[in-house]
N, C-alpha and C positions, 0 to 999 in steps of 0.2 A: 504494498499500499504505501503511495506518496502519502503526504504528508507536511502543510506549508503553515504557519499563524501567525495571521496577520494584526497587525495593530495601529490604531487610529488613535493618532492623539486627544487631537477635540475637542471628543465625547467617548473618548479610553475604552473601544470600540471594538473586539477583537472578531475578525473574519476566517473563517476557517476554510483553506482547500484540502479535496481531496482526491484519488487520482485513481487507477484502478492500472498499474502498471502490465500487465497483461490486455486488454482493452484498449491503454490511453484514449480511455471516457476518464469526466470529471464532478465534482460539483461542489459550489461555494452554499455554505453557510453563514447565514446573518452578511452580503456585502454592502459596502459601501455606499454610494453614490462621486462621493469624489477620489477614491481609489478603481475606480472601472479600467482605464490604461494601465493602472499596476500590475495588475488580475489579466487583463486579457497579455501583455510581456512575458509573464508568468507560462501562462498556457503554451501560448506560441512555445516560447526557448523550451517548452518541458514534453512539447508535441503533446495536447491533450485536445479532448474537446468537451466543452461543457455543455453537462445532462441537462443540470437544474441548478437556482438560486432556493436553496432549503432557508426562508423565517421561522427563527421560533416564536414571535411575535408581529403585532407592524406597529411598533417600532417608534416614541417621542423623543428621542433623544436625540434621532441621525436619519437623514433620508437613504434607502434604499438600492443597490445599485442595479435591480433586477429587471428593472421593467430597460435600463439599457442595456445587462448585458441581452435582454431579448433584441434588441431590436439590432446590437453588433452581431450577436452570434448567435440568436435562436434557441437559447436557450429557456428553459422550463420553468414559472417559479413555480413554488408550492407553498403556499400557505396553509394552515387551521377552517377549518370552514366554518371558524365561529369568530376569525380575528376578525372581519371584517374589511376584508381585502377582495372584493369580488373580482380584480382584476387580474387576478394570479389564474396562473392553466392546469390547479391540481389542487383542488383544495379536502385538505388530508383531515383525517380523524383518527379515534385512538387507536394501533393497535395495522396502523395499514404499515406494509414492509413493501419498501422504493428495492430495485436493481439494478449500478452504478456496473456496469463491467461483474466480477467479483465481489465487489461492494455492498452487501446485504443494509439495508436504513432500518428502521425499525420503528416510526414516531411514538410515538408517546405522551402523553397529553397533559400538562400540566399545568392548570390557571388554578389565579390568583391573580398573579404581577400581573395580569389581564387573562379576560375572557379567552382570548383565545393562542393562551402558549400553548407550546411544546416543546417535547424537547425528544434528539434524535441520536440511538444509540448505534452505533458501526461498530463491529466487536468489542476492541476490549475499549471504548471510550462510549462518556454521551456527549451529547451539550447542552449547557442547561440553556440558552440564551439568558437572559434578568431572573431566571424563576430562582437556580442558586446559585448563588455564585461563593466568590472563597472568602471561607470564613464572612458571611451573611446572607443573603434572600434579594429580591428584587422588595420595590416599592410597592403598595398595597390602597393607594388615596387617594388613583383615579382608573382610565381607562376600563368602569366595571370589576376594579380592585377587589377583592375577596381577602384578608387576612385567614382564617378559618378555611375556606379551600385553598389558599396557596400553602399550609401546613400541612392536608391531610395527603397533596398531590407528590409534597416531598419525601414526604414519609414511606405513600404508599408504594410510586410513581420514580423515584430515585433513591430511595434506600434502600427497598429494596433488592436494588442490584447488587451484585460482586464487590467482598469494599475492596478489590483493589481493581475496581472500575477507574478509567481515569475521567477526572470530570473540568471541562473546559470552559468558562465563564462566556457569557457576549459582553461579560467587560466586566477592569479590572482598573482599582484606585491606588496600588499599592505597587506593580510592579511584579503579582502573579501570574502564574501564566499559565500553571496546573495543581489540580487541587486531585487525590480525591477522595472514595465514595465517605472511604474509612476515618481519616483525616476530620471531613464534613462534620461525622456523625462526633467524634472524638470533638472538636473544639468549635464548631463556628459557635460566632458570639449568640447569637439570633437560639439556633434551634439543635446545635451542638449539647452535647454532659445531658440527656437523654433531658433535655427543655421541653414544660408538657404541652398541652396544645393553649393552653388560657397565660401559660408565661409567655409566649408565644406572641397573642394578642394582644396583653397588655405593653409591649417589648414594640410592634406597630404601632400601635395607637395615640403611644409615646416615642414619635423620632420628630416631626416632624422637621421636615422636610422642603427647602422653600421649591418653589415650584420649576417644571425641567423649562432651559434655557430654551430649546426651542423648541418646543413642544406644535405652538402653533403655526408651527410654520413644515414640521416635520410628519403631522399626522394625519393629515388631509390628501399631504405627496403622498406616502406611504401607502394611502387607501389604497390609492390612484397606484401602485406600485414603481413610484416613485417620480411618475410618466404624469400629472394630475391636465395640465396641460394637451399633450394626447390626448389626455384620454376624451376630454375633453370632447375634441372635434373629433373622436376616431363616433 
């Protein structure tokens, strides 16, 4: 398996490229519009054909590159059916399996940060978006967020994975690149050390976070796969 982790510093966003060595087919998880040319260069250098762009949710902090990549490379965008992005080519649900060459992608619904959040399990790793972060989790105070639902999602759909599963989040603000399920179960400040559901609800209720910097631009753009003008014209 070919693997590359990208980092976009303005919004602290991680994007992931995975490719099948045998077929040279590939997919991106949570591409960022401003980084599309970098993805295209790497795909070309590695002789990879982009098949899918997988969104973990409709983002409020950056504009997705899925629409641009669809126009330039013919890739198909993948979003959960409850995410509010009907522009996507594939609207997936919990348990759906996607295939890219020899790579199998399992969709696990992990709502709570938003109503349409998913995580993607690929072999020994899981791409958790904003549901489970290294040492934390996504906020639950907008976009149909629900702290109780997020707690249940993480415990039932993520903490049920093998302990040595690698956790690759959608963001990190401290320079961390990867964790494991075991590490998050033990040390996550909001969810680890067997914190109860009630304890988690209290933590999330008292976060008092600032309004997301780019939400007013990012949300409507991402509901149109990052290409609002083209969607209106089409």
